[in-house]
C-alpha positions, 0 to 999 in steps of 0.5 A: 386525718392528722393535722400538722400544728405548723399549718395551723400556725400559718392559718392563724397568721393568715386568718388574722390578716384576711379578717382585717382586710377582707369584708365578708361577702354577706356584709357588703350585701347587707350594706348595699341593701341598707343603702338602697332602703335608706330614706334619710339623706344624711344616712345615705351620705354615711352609707355611701362613705362606708361603701367607699372605704370598703372598696378603697381598702380592698383595692389598695390592700389596707385595713377596713379599720385601724382598730385590729381588735381583740383576737378571737379564734373559734375552732371546730374539731371534726370526727377522726381529726387528730392534733395535740390540743396544747400544740393547737392552742400554741400554734394559734397564738404563734400565728397571731403573734406573727401576723402582728409583728410581720405584717406589721399590725397595730397591737390593741392588747394590753395588760388590764392593770399596767396597760403595758403593750407587748406589740404582739396582740397577745397577753394573758388569756389572749388570743381568746380560743374556743374549741368545740366539735362538729360531725364533719368528718376529717375536718378542722375549721378555724374562724378568726374574729377580730373584735374591736373596742367599739363594739365590744365595749357595748356589751351587757348582761341582765339576770332578768326576772322570769315572771317578766317573760319575754317583754323583759328581753325585748325592752333590755335589748332596745335600751342597750341599742339606745344606750350604744347610739353611735358609739357602736359605729352602726349599722350593727349586728345585734347579738342576743343571748337569752337563757343559760348561765350568766357566762354562757349567755354572754358567749351566746350573744357573741356567737349571735353577733358574729353569725353570717347575715341571713342566717337564723336561730335554730330554735323557733322561738329565737328566730321569731324574736330575731324578726321582732327585734330587728323591726323594732331596732330599725325603727329607733331612728339611730341610723348610720354612726348614730346620725339618724336614719333607717339603718340602725342594724343589719339584723338582730341575731339571737341564740338561746340555751335552756336555763334555771326555773328561777332565772332568765339571763339576757345578754347583748353583744354588738358587732360594728358595720365592719363585721370582720371574720375569716375562716380556714377549712382543713380537709384531706385535700388541703386548706381552703380560705372563706368566711 
């Protein structure tokens, strides 16, 4: 199946706008579930305000949050898909720029030294584009994740000592959640990467943070950690917006990778309560949008 880069450009534009305006159903369901279980009166009011914001944004076709984030595009190329790699990346960048200028959106992307804003949501190595491969025949998938600074600023990496075992992983994650407090606009999704190299570990944490609620790590040890850490994090009492309560996190998600015998990296990356993402799936019959 041959993919026209112009179709990718249109999808990249559409995905950025959709991700900023339409909260995925699993996040809305997760928010309602937290609200139903919340026992703190202040936290109930805060969650109610968040739920109202979601409804108003969608009813009026407005952004869920003013922070348009750093644009991230995750791409999965299936079997028998034909597209020029450089053309694919250029199309995504052009689509991202068009979404920012044509919608228009506030550009949150600046040069790291001069802080100059090109007002395109693009810059050196931005949008961030990850390309991987899948077993799906004649399928191209593109996921767009706008990563706001409230969540991205709460990112950590620790090269733990192997002798400290899994306790070092658990302690580090809890310490990170405590340090973040209300700065991540909780309730959050806490993404945890364990293993790999330093850069792979951080990447795994972000994959974990942007996974759909209800999914679980396909490594049994990682899945076990998810259950234990989710319970521990929601026992901290941080609550929505850090104002106290039961609903500190929707969930803790974990992704693992093999690592070196003398290393045990652990990384944490978080999503705020507006855990935005959108997905386009290209097949022979056309393009389908979803989450």
